[in-house]
N, C-alpha and C positions, 0 to 999 in steps of 0.2 A: 107547459114548462118552457118551450122554446121562447116565448115572448119574455119570460122572466130572465132567461139566459142572455138574450139579445140586449135587454135593458142593462143587465150587469156588465156586459162587455162594453156597451156604449158609455156607461158611467165611468168605467175604469180608464178608457182611452180618450174620451172627449175632454177637452180643456174645461176647467172649472169656471162656473159663471162668474165668480168673483175675480178670477184671473183675467177674463176677457173684459169685464167692467172696469178693472183698474188699468187696462192698457191705455196709454195716452193717445194712441192713434184711433182708438174706438170711442173716445169721450164724446164726440158729436152725436154718436148713435147709442149712447149708453142707456138713455131712457127707454129706447126700444128694446134693447137687448136685456133690459131688466124685467120684461114681461115674463111671468112664471111659465106661461103656456109654451114658450119656445124652448124651455128647458126640461119641463116635467114629461114623463112618459105616461100619458094617458091615451085612451083609445082614439080620440079625435086628433090630438096633435101628432101622434105617431102615424096615423093614416094619412093626414095631410103631408107629413114629411115624406112618406114613401111615395105618394103620388107625385109630389113636386120633384123629388129626386129622380124618379124614373122618367118623368116627362122631360126634365132638363138633360138628363143623361142621353136621351135620344135627340133632342131638338137643338142642342147647343154643341158646337165643336169642343173637343177635348181641351182642357186647360182653363176654361172660364166658368165651368159648371159649378163648382163649389162656391165661388165668390157670388155668383148670381143666385144660387140656391139659398145661401145665407141671407142675402138681402130680401128675397121674396118670402123666405120663411118668417122673417120678422113681421112682415106686413100681413101675412096670412095666418099668423099664430101657429105655424107648423113647427115641429121639433127640429131645431137647426142641425143637430148631430145626425139624426135619421136622414134628413134631406141630404146632407153632405155625404153620408154613407152610400145612399142609393144612387147618387150621381155616378158612382163607380161602376155602373152597369156597362158604361162605355169606357174602355180603357185601351191602351195600345194593342192589347191582345184581341179584343172583341170589336175594335173599330172597323176593320175591313169587312167582317161579315155583316155588321150592322149597316154600314153604308151601302153595301151591295144589296142587302135586303131592302133598304130604303129606296134605292134606285129602282129595283124591280117592282116594289109596291107603288111608287110614284108613277112609273110607267103604266101599271095596271089601272091606277086611279084616273090617269089622264087619257086612257084608252090607246096608248101607244103600243108598239110592238115590243113585248118584253124579252124577245129573243135576240136583241141587238148585241148582247154580251157573248152570245154563243159562237160568233164567228162571222166572217164576212164583213165586218165593220172595223174600220181602222181605229186606233187608239185616239186619234185627234177628233174623230167624229164622236166617240163616247165622251171624251172630255168636253167637247163643245155642247153636246146635247144633254149632259147629265145634271147640271146644277138645279134646274127647276124640278125635275121629278125627284131628285134626291132630297131636296128641302121639303117638298110636299110629303114624300114617304117618311122622312124623319119626323115631321110633326104628327102625321097619322099614327105612326108606330108609338110615338111618345104618348099621345092621347089614349090609345088603346092600352098601353102598358100601365099608364097612370090610373086609368079606370080599374083595371083588374087588380092592381096593387092596392088601391084604396078599399075596394070591396073585400079583397082577401084579408087585409088587416082587420076590418070591421068583423067579418065572419069568424076569423080565428080568435080574435079577442073575446067575442061573445061566447064562443065555444069554450075557451079557457075559463072564463068567469063561470059558466054553467057547470063545468066540471068541478071547479072549486066549491061552489055552493052545494053541489051534490055530495061531495066528500065531507063538507062541514055537516050537512044534515045527517049523514051516515054516522060520523063521529058522535054527534049529539044523541042519536037513537041508541048507539051502543052504550054510551055513558049513562043514559037515563034508565 
């Protein structure tokens, strides 16, 4: 049932396909936005949308994610609304923990001393040395979260369908 509720919420709050196709600013890409896969809630487009949104939520700074997610969703036939929703994993509340985690992960991946934030290091040293490990950490965390999100959606969707089939068979047996 959670997938059905998520789809209902997304359909209620997402702009209608016809509204976007009728927008004069979006006319140059209207052919791409007209692809049914970027609007329908099926297992593959939703899983792609979740993976895309999670990856971009970690890998791109706040503010550009939804626009980039929409552009990439069209070319990968991912659900646009789901991709845009899952970019919200990084927001002003979660940005600091995400970037600190990305910095520590990047330090670990590069084999650097991850204790530089614990003290004894000046703020200027941290700012000077942080960009490369943070970027590497963001991409790594984005790839891991996208993979986990993609597989989770596929497994949950399959479980949901299996439960629906089992309920349908039980109803048929009772009525027969």
